[in-house]
N, C-alpha and C positions, 0 to 999 in steps of 0.2 A: 579599522582594517577588518574585524569580524565581520561587518556588513559585505565588505568586498570579497571575502571569503566564500560567504552565503552564495553572494551573487555568481561567483565563478562556479560553485558546486551547482548550484541551480542550473547555470547554462549549461554544463557538463550533462546533467541529468535530461534535460530537454534535448540536447544534441542525441543521447542515447536512446530516448524515448520516441524521438521521431522516426526511428529505423522502421519501416514496414516490411514487407515481403522482399527478400533478396537485398537487404541493407539499405534500400531506398528511403528516403523520408516520406512517411505517409501523408502527411500535412505540417505545415509550421505550426509551431505551439508558442504559445506565450511564456515569457520567464516564467519559472516555476519556483515560487517562494513562499514559503508557510511561515506561520507564527512560530517562533522558536519554541515557546512552552508546549505548545500542541505537539510538535515534531519531539521533543524531550519525552513527552508521556508516551507517544506511540513507540519511540524507541525501547523505553523501559518496558513496556510490554511485551514486545518481540524479544527482548533480553529474557524474560521471565518465561516465555513460550519456548525459547530455545533451550534453557536449562530443563524445563519439563520434558521435552523430546529427548534429551539425552537421559532423562531419568527412565522413560518409557524403554529406551534402548537397553539400559542397564537391566530392566524388569526381564525384557527378552533373554538377554544373556543369561540371567541367573534363573531361567526356567520358571518364572513366576508363573501362577495360574493364569491361562488365557483369560478368563473373564475378568481379572484385576488389571490386565494390560488393556482390554478393551475399554473398560470405564475409565482408564488414563488417557486413552486416545480420544475418547469421547469429550473429555475436559480439555484436551488439546484443540481439537475441533471448535469447541465452545469459545475458547479464548481467542483463536483466530478469527472467528466469526466476529466478536466483540472489536477487535482491531480493524477489521474490514469496515466495521458500521463508523469506527471514529474516522477512518481515511475518507469513507464515503461523505460523512458530515462536513469534514475540511474541505472536501472537493466541492461540495455544493455551496458551503459558505464563502469559500475563497476564490476557488478557480472559476466556477460558473458565475459567480457574482461579477468578477473581474471581466469576464468574457462579455457579460451583460453591459457592463459599463464601456467596454470597447467596442460595442455593436456586432460582436461575433457569436451572439448567443446560439443560434441555429447550428453552427460548427461545433460548438462545444456539446450541446444536447445529442447530436448524432454520434459525436465520439463517445459519450456517457451511454448511450444506448446500446453501442456496440460492445462496450466493457461489460455492462449490466447482462447482455445476452450470454456473454461468456461466463461471468460469474455467478449468476442466480441458476439454480438447477432447472 
């Protein structure tokens, strides 16, 4: 039953992520299913980041010195960058590899290039 739930969630995620400009699908995407352990690690890190951001908000509300707030913001950025790296690694190891096996590597690489253009400064 758990596998069925993950596949259902993956299909819903794929439906939402296929939405391009104006709500139209940009391209059909393969089912998006990842290793449960990897997903758990990413979600745990994001939960810690979420708590850290709430802490930064509290610091601002308590008139904490600006330099201390900026240091904490830098820590949040670093943590987000590390999560992004985990997701990118997962994408390369799972999604791109799956596309290569399916013979659709060119489409997947073009999509990756577009995302990296938006993601990287």
